[in-house]
Kinemage of the C-alpha trace (Angstrom):
@kinemage 1
@onewidth
@group {chain A} dominant
@subgroup {mainchain}
@vectorlist {calphas} color= white
{ca gln a 1} P -75.109 -95.423 46.670
{ca val a 2} L -76.742 -95.398 50.098
{ca gly a 3} L -79.985 -93.655 49.110
{ca lys a 4} L -79.149 -89.985 49.723
{ca ser a 5} L -80.617 -88.766 46.434
{ca thr a 6} L -83.719 -90.929 46.756
{ca ala a 7} L -84.368 -89.655 50.286
{ca cys a 8} L -83.982 -86.050 49.124
{ca ala a 9} L -86.291 -86.665 46.151
{ca ile a 10} L -88.949 -87.941 48.560
{ca lys a 11} L -88.391 -84.898 50.793
{ca ala a 12} L -88.898 -82.583 47.802
{ca ile a 13} L -92.147 -84.340 46.884
{ca his a 14} L -93.414 -84.265 50.474
{ca lys a 15} L -92.676 -80.550 50.815
{ca ala a 16} L -94.311 -79.657 47.502
{ca phe a 17} L -97.462 -81.699 48.107
{ca ser a 18} L -97.955 -80.894 51.798
{ca gln a 19} L -97.938 -77.099 51.414
{ca gln a 20} L -97.529 -74.492 48.697
{ca ser a 21} L -93.772 -74.393 48.227
{ca lys a 22} L -91.004 -73.549 45.839
{ca val a 23} L -88.399 -76.335 45.779
{ca leu a 24} L -85.070 -76.101 43.943
{ca val a 25} L -82.925 -79.119 43.043
{ca val a 26} L -79.379 -78.019 42.217
{ca ser a 27} L -76.208 -79.881 41.192
{ca pro a 28} L -72.880 -78.964 39.581
{ca ser a 29} L -74.447 -79.570 36.153
{ca leu a 30} L -77.971 -79.672 34.766
{ca arg a 31} L -77.428 -83.330 33.833
{ca gln a 32} L -76.689 -84.207 37.459
{ca ser a 33} L -79.626 -82.289 38.931
{ca gly a 34} L -81.737 -83.830 36.187
{ca leu a 35} L -81.013 -87.291 37.601
{ca met a 36} L -82.639 -86.472 40.930
{ca phe a 37} L -85.384 -84.530 39.187
{ca gly a 38} L -86.050 -87.601 37.057
{ca thr a 39} L -86.544 -89.621 40.254
{ca ile a 40} L -88.992 -86.990 41.534
{ca arg a 41} L -90.938 -87.062 38.265
{ca gln a 42} L -90.947 -90.880 38.284
{ca phe a 43} L -92.300 -91.111 41.853
{ca ile a 44} L -95.039 -88.589 41.101
{ca gly a 45} L -95.917 -90.267 37.801
{ca glu a 46} L -96.180 -93.715 39.378
{ca ser a 47} L -98.569 -92.557 42.088
{ca asp a 48} L -102.278 -92.348 41.245
{ca trp a 49} L -102.602 -90.172 44.327
{ca leu a 50} L -100.003 -87.602 43.237
{ca arg a 51} L -100.203 -87.685 39.435
{ca gly a 52} L -103.574 -85.948 39.343
{ca ser a 53} L -102.051 -82.818 40.901
{ca leu a 54} L -99.706 -82.148 37.979
{ca ile a 55} L -100.452 -78.965 36.076
{ca asp a 56} L -97.148 -78.625 34.232
{ca asp a 57} L -94.401 -81.219 33.879
{ca thr a 58} L -91.171 -80.756 31.910
{ca lys a 59} L -87.633 -82.075 32.357
{ca thr a 60} L -86.715 -79.062 34.508
{ca tyr a 61} L -90.011 -77.798 35.970
{ca ile a 62} L -93.059 -79.195 37.737
{ca lys a 63} L -96.114 -77.193 38.804
{ca leu a 64} L -98.783 -78.649 41.075
{ca ser a 65} L -102.435 -77.769 41.554
{ca asn a 66} L -101.691 -76.401 45.053
{ca gly a 67} L -99.370 -73.780 43.504
{ca ser a 68} L -96.128 -75.548 44.404
{ca glu a 69} L -93.236 -75.447 41.961
{ca leu a 70} L -90.216 -77.736 41.672
{ca trp a 71} L -87.231 -76.563 39.627
{ca cys a 72} L -84.182 -78.427 38.309
{ca leu a 73} L -81.081 -76.208 38.002
{ca pro a 74} L -77.312 -76.355 37.452
{ca asp a 75} L -74.675 -74.630 39.608
{ca ser a 76} L -75.541 -71.181 38.268
{ca pro a 77} L -75.710 -68.433 40.914
{ca thr a 78} L -77.289 -66.023 38.425
{ca gln a 79} L -80.192 -68.419 37.830
{ca ile a 80} L -80.658 -69.082 41.566
{ca arg a 81} L -80.705 -65.372 42.422
{ca gly a 82} L -83.793 -64.930 40.265
{ca phe a 83} L -85.882 -67.030 42.661
{ca ser a 84} L -87.744 -65.664 45.661
{ca lys a 85} L -89.922 -67.272 48.328
{ca val a 86} L -87.994 -70.544 48.124
{ca ser a 87} L -88.852 -72.945 50.945
{ca thr a 88} L -86.507 -75.835 50.173
{ca val a 89} L -83.231 -76.222 48.301
{ca ile a 90} L -81.545 -79.553 47.707
{ca val a 91} L -77.919 -79.348 46.598
{ca asp a 92} L -76.715 -82.681 45.207
{ca glu a 93} L -72.956 -83.315 45.000
{ca ala a 94} L -72.482 -80.202 47.104
{ca asn a 95} L -68.745 -80.831 47.582
{ca phe a 96} L -68.376 -80.070 43.866
{ca cys a 97} L -70.495 -76.867 43.825
{ca ser a 98} L -69.179 -73.316 43.972
{ca gln a 99} L -69.053 -70.932 46.923
{ca glu a 100} L -71.067 -68.493 44.795
{ca leu a 101} L -73.861 -71.065 44.521
{ca leu a 102} L -74.016 -71.413 48.314
{ca arg a 103} L -74.274 -67.644 48.678
{ca ala a 104} L -77.101 -67.416 46.124
{ca val a 105} L -78.972 -70.351 47.667
{ca gln a 106} L -78.799 -68.923 51.188
{ca tyr a 107} L -80.275 -65.596 50.085
{ca ser a 108} L -83.077 -67.298 48.153
{ca leu a 109} L -84.216 -68.939 51.428
{ca leu a 110} L -84.293 -65.762 53.544
{ca thr a 111} L -87.950 -64.804 53.173
{ca val a 112} L -89.638 -68.127 53.999
{ca pro a 113} L -89.896 -69.024 57.712
{ca gly a 114} L -88.774 -72.583 58.347
{ca ser a 115} L -87.021 -72.874 54.986
{ca gln a 116} L -84.579 -75.757 54.661
{ca leu a 117} L -81.319 -76.426 52.837
{ca phe a 118} L -80.321 -80.050 52.237
{ca met a 119} L -76.785 -80.731 51.002
{ca ile a 120} L -75.611 -84.190 50.009
{ca ser a 121} L -72.379 -85.273 48.386
{ca ser a 122} L -69.606 -87.722 47.937
{ca pro a 123} L -66.592 -86.365 49.811
{ca trp a 124} L -63.910 -84.440 47.978
{ca ser a 125} L -61.833 -81.567 49.294
{ca ile a 126} L -61.647 -80.559 52.946
{ca asp a 127} L -60.899 -77.031 51.703
{ca his a 128} L -64.526 -76.484 50.731
{ca trp a 129} L -67.634 -74.908 52.259
{ca phe a 130} L -69.493 -78.242 52.254
{ca tyr a 131} L -66.849 -79.830 54.458
{ca arg a 132} L -67.029 -76.874 56.880
{ca tyr a 133} L -70.814 -77.274 57.136
{ca tyr a 134} L -70.377 -81.001 57.694
{ca gln a 135} L -67.862 -80.341 60.496
{ca asp a 136} L -70.162 -77.771 62.132
{ca gly a 137} L -72.928 -80.370 62.157
{ca gln a 138} L -70.640 -82.989 63.662
{ca asp a 139} L -69.318 -80.578 66.296
{ca lys a 140} L -72.843 -79.254 66.988
{ca lys a 141} L -71.503 -75.689 66.875
{ca asp a 142} L -74.680 -74.432 65.219
{ca pro a 143} L -78.035 -75.855 66.388
{ca thr a 144} L -79.522 -75.232 62.921
{ca ile a 145} L -77.049 -77.605 61.241
{ca ala a 146} L -77.125 -81.394 61.413
{ca ser a 147} L -74.760 -83.641 59.489
{ca phe a 148} L -74.634 -87.364 58.871
{ca his a 149} L -72.027 -89.719 57.457
{ca tyr a 150} L -72.699 -93.045 55.766
{ca thr a 151} L -70.396 -95.664 54.302
{ca tyr a 152} L -71.249 -98.400 51.821
{ca glu a 153} L -71.883 -100.799 54.714
{ca val a 154} L -75.293 -99.295 55.537
{ca ser a 155} L -76.720 -99.929 52.075
{ca pro a 156} L -78.446 -103.256 51.469
{ca leu a 157} L -78.117 -102.597 47.730
{ca ile a 158} L -74.330 -102.632 47.587
{ca gln a 159} L -72.735 -106.030 47.056
{ca lys a 160} L -70.191 -106.252 49.858
{ca asp a 161} L -68.214 -109.046 48.177
{ca tyr a 162} L -67.848 -106.889 45.036
{ca val a 163} L -66.445 -104.035 47.115
{ca glu a 164} L -63.967 -106.372 48.780
{ca arg a 165} L -62.816 -107.738 45.410
{ca lys a 166} L -62.284 -104.211 44.091
{ca lys a 167} L -60.435 -103.012 47.178
{ca asp a 168} L -57.047 -104.222 45.915
{ca lys a 169} L -57.629 -102.846 42.420
{ca ile a 170} L -58.237 -99.181 43.275
{ca thr a 171} L -56.086 -96.588 44.991
{ca asp a 172} L -56.266 -95.998 48.709
{ca glu a 173} L -57.592 -92.488 48.050
{ca glu a 174} L -60.379 -93.827 45.839
{ca tyr a 175} L -61.316 -96.455 48.419
{ca arg a 176} L -61.379 -93.922 51.227
{ca thr a 177} L -63.453 -91.327 49.350
{ca glu a 178} L -65.788 -93.437 47.202
{ca ile a 179} L -66.295 -96.447 49.476
{ca leu a 180} L -65.716 -95.228 53.027
{ca gly a 181} L -67.008 -91.719 52.376
{ca glu a 182} L -63.974 -90.015 53.902
{ca trp a 183} L -62.575 -86.611 53.099
{ca ile a 184} L -58.854 -86.579 52.540
{ca gly a 185} L -56.549 -83.602 52.522
{ca asp a 186} L -54.193 -82.573 49.754
{ca glu a 187} L -51.327 -84.120 51.676
{ca asp a 188} L -52.943 -87.568 51.280
{ca ala a 189} L -53.693 -87.235 47.567
{ca tyr a 190} L -51.387 -87.857 44.618
{ca phe a 191} L -52.568 -84.583 43.017
{ca asp a 192} L -53.944 -81.696 45.030
{ca tyr a 193} L -57.656 -81.024 44.572
{ca glu a 194} L -57.226 -77.589 43.028
{ca leu a 195} L -55.067 -79.086 40.282
{ca val a 196} L -57.594 -81.865 39.632
{ca glu a 197} L -60.440 -79.353 39.374
């Protein structure tokens, strides 16, 4: 709850309105991607400046007068592979999305110069492609990857006293992942991640 989804929703809107673009918003489920897409639709709908550019507006698709399209999709590699000329993909809760999704997303971005992939997530398993991308960004191994880490402390919206009261009532693993935003390995968890999934 530090504003990752809101920031990405604003990025999607900026990209779509500033130049003709195809923007995909993807999450593990359509319900989850629909949450961010709902924020996008709300921001556009509340702006007199932007609202007039809407040509088509459904729960999963927006078309603008400049030709831009925004799509809301679940973790479905077969659906992603049908898209071409994609300029921006936002993967929400990426640490819970499949390797096959990553592969499909990367190929959908190949034909647009300067295309961008944004991945945001709560931490989960370190044995996952999202964690490897995060580490590459931290280690600066690849100049095209940047990664950032935020804990609850940076958000002015989160009630710090509430978090402190809950600290003794949740497991250490839950506190570390949900509050501190840490990844923990199977050796630190009561159940291994593969079993939980």
